[in-house]
N, C-alpha and C positions, 0 to 999 in steps of 0.2 A: 554446503547446501546440496551438493551433487547426489548424495545418498538419499536425502529427503525427496528430491525431484524424481529420482528413479522409483522410489516407493509410490509416489503419486501417479506416475505414468503407468507403472505396472498395475495399480489398482484400477485406473481408467480403462486399460486394455482388458483387464479381467472382467470388469462389469459389462463391457461391450461384447466380448467374445465368448464368455462363459465356458462351458465344457465342449461346445460343439463348433466353435469358430465361426467365421463369417459364412453363413449358409448361402447367402445371395451371391457373393463373389465366387465362392467355390463351385456353384452350380451354373454360373453364366459366363464366366471369364476364363479363357484358356490359361493354364497355369504358368506358362512361360512367356506370355504376352508382355511386351515392354511398353511403357507409356511415359509421358511427361505431363507435368501439371504446373499451372501458374496460380499463385495465390495473389489475389487482387483485393485492394480496399474498395469497399462499396459506399464509403462515406468518409468525410475528413476525420483524421485520427492521429494520435501520437502512438507510434509503434512500440510495443514492449512484449517480451516473451519469445524473442527470436530463438534463443538458445534452447528453450524448452521445446519449441516446435521441432527443431532439428533433432533433439534428443529422443522425441517420440519415435521418429523414423529409425534412429539408431537402435532402439529397443525392438522395433518391429522387424527390421531387416538392415543389418549394417551395410549392405551393398547399395542401398538407396542413397542417391546423391542429392543433397540439399544445397542450393546456391543462394546465398544471401544477397539480395539486391538492395534492400534498405535495412539499416541497422536500428537497434533500440534507440529511441529518442527522436527518430526521424518524424517530421510532420508530413503526413502523406495525404495526397488529394484523392478523391474518388476516381477509381479506374486504374490507379497506379499499381504496377506489379511490385510486390515486396519480397517474394521468394519464388524460386523455381525448384521443382522436385522431379527427379527422374529415377526410374528403376522398374522392377516388375510391377505390373498393374495390380496384382494381388496385394502387394505390400502397400502401394499408394492408397488403395481403397480401404484397407484395414486401418491405416494410420490417419486417414483424412480427418475424421470427426474428432478423435481425441486431441490431435495436434491443433486443430482449429479452435476447439473449446479452450485450450490453454491460452493461445495467443489472442483470441477475441476478448476473453475475460481480462487478461493483464493489460492489453492495449486500452480497454475501456477505463481501467483505473488510471493509467498514465494520461489518457485524454482528459479525464476529469481533473486530475491533479494539475495539469497544465493550465486549465481555466482558473483554478483556485490560486495558483502561484501568480498568475497575471493580475489577479484582483488586488494583491498586496504589493505589487512591484513598486519600488521607490520608497517603501517604508522600512522600518527596522524589523517588522514582524515577519516570521516564517510560519507557514501553515504546516502542521505536523499531523501524522496519523495517530491512531489509537490501537487498542487490542481488539477492536470490533472487526475481526477478520474472519474469513472462511476457515473453519477448522482444518489444519494441515497445510493450508496455503499461506500462512503468515509471512514466511520469508520471501516467497514469490510476490505476494501482494505489496509488501513493504518495499521491495526492489522496484516494482512498477511505480509506486509513489515517488521514489527518488528520480526515476527516469522522467516522470512528468514534471519535475521541477519543485516538488514539495520535499519535506524532510520527515525523518522518522522520530517517533517518540521511543520509549523503551520497547525492547523486543517482547518481553514477557515479565512475569512476576519475579523472575530470577535476577534481573540486571538493573533494577532501580527501585528506590523506596518512594512510594507515592501514598501518603496517608490520606484516605478519603473519608467521607462522612460516616460510613459504617465502621471503619477502623476507629474513628474518634469516639463514636458511640460505645463500641465494645471496650475501648481502653479506658473510658471515663473522662474524656476531654482531650483537647489539643495538647496541653502541657504533658499529660501522662503518655500520650501516644508518641510525642517527639522524644521524650526521655527514654522510652523503650527502644525506639529506633536508633537513637544515638548510642545506646549501650550495646546494640547488636551490630551496627553497621561498621564496616572498616573505613579507613581514613579517606579512601578514594570516592566513596559514595556520597552524593548530595542527598539531602532530605527535602522532599517537596510535600506541602500540605495543602489540602483543599480548603478554601475559604469562601463561604457563601455570603458573608456580610462584612461591612467595614470593621466591626468589632473583631471578627475573626482575623482580618488582615493585621490589625494593630497587635493582636496577641501573637501572631506569627512573627512579626517584626521584633517584638520584645523577646521572643525566644531565640531569635537569631537564625531562623531557618533560611536555607539557601535558595529555595524556590517556592512560589505560591501559585496555586491553581485557583484562579478567580472563576467560580462556578456559577453559571446561570445568572449572571449580573446583566442588567441592561446597560446601554452605552454610557449613560450618565454615571451610573455606579462604577463602571469600569474606569472611567476617567478620574473619578475621585480616588479610587484605590491606587491607580498608577501615580497620581500626584503625591499621595501620602508616601508611597514606597520610594519614589525618586527623591523626595525631601529627606527621608530616612537615610538613603544612600549618601546624600551630600553631607549630612551631619556626621555619619559614622565611618564613611569610606567603604562600607560593605556593599557587595553586589548581590542583588536579589533578582533571580530570573522570574519573570511574570508570564504566566500562561493563562489565556482566556479560553473557556470551554463552555459548551451548552448553548443550544438554540442558534448555532452558527449556520448561515446560509451563504451562498455565493454573493447574493445582493448585499448582505450585511458586512461582508469581510472588509471592504475599504473603511467603513466607519469604525469597526473594532480595531483595525490596524492603526488608525489615526489617533487612538487613545494613547499609544506608546507602549503597548505590550510587546513582549519579545516573541511569544509563541501563541498561535491560535490552533488548538487541537480540534480535529473534526473526524468523528467516526464515519461521516458521509464519504470521506475519501475512498473508503473501501466498501462499506456495507450498503451504500446507495449507488455505487457505480454500476452502470449497465454494460454488458458486453457490446462491443462495437461489431460491425458487420464486415467480415472478410469471407471470400469464397475461394474455393480451390477447384479449378476446372481442368479436367483430364483430357488429353489428346493422345492418340497412338504415336509411338516413337517411330521416327523414320529409319533408325538404325536396326 
């Protein structure tokens, strides 16, 4: 992931500095002035993105020293110092906004993930993310999901077979889609199929699929589907992973988890997370 992170950082710096560099800093701040800065939380949060924050300053100026006070996963109170930065004031000012943008966004995802994970605590269910991520940021955002206490779904189209409604339509039905996937998939890949009705669930069970995505079902329908699948497991000895998805909210999570599903997938983990508030305040260095 390091090469991807560097590409994102370089892009962030390029769009900020353009061809002319930091006009404000260059015209107002002595070039060799040294400074220190404290990064503080301005609201309760779960910290994520510490390594990316530090890497921004390594790309700007390897001589900048970043001291980690709180690590990824820390639950931080308002006013708490999470990082210290020291070096040339020019470098601190250039790196400030890109570095904060990364850590604020990733901490926002981790903070939201922590709330979602707490909502299903004590059940068999795990809340997992989706592919609804910021283009280019997927690896970082999925790492923030894990830091917050939730789990990852597949990384992309390349590492999992998930037959959804449009695949089923294009293939000519669930049976045809599953047959095609089995013919192409290697022995380590499970096949998951989206099911919108109880009839779809029964067809998936008859076909022996390893995982079923229960899509946009209300709580009662989810409970019926889970009951049918668990009864099938008892009869056959097969294990079927059940994933619930669609219209999931923080308030609904405990009810969905209580139905007995294994996974609850939520695009909101990433695409509805807001950046949390962190600030970086600079002071002149005494050295």
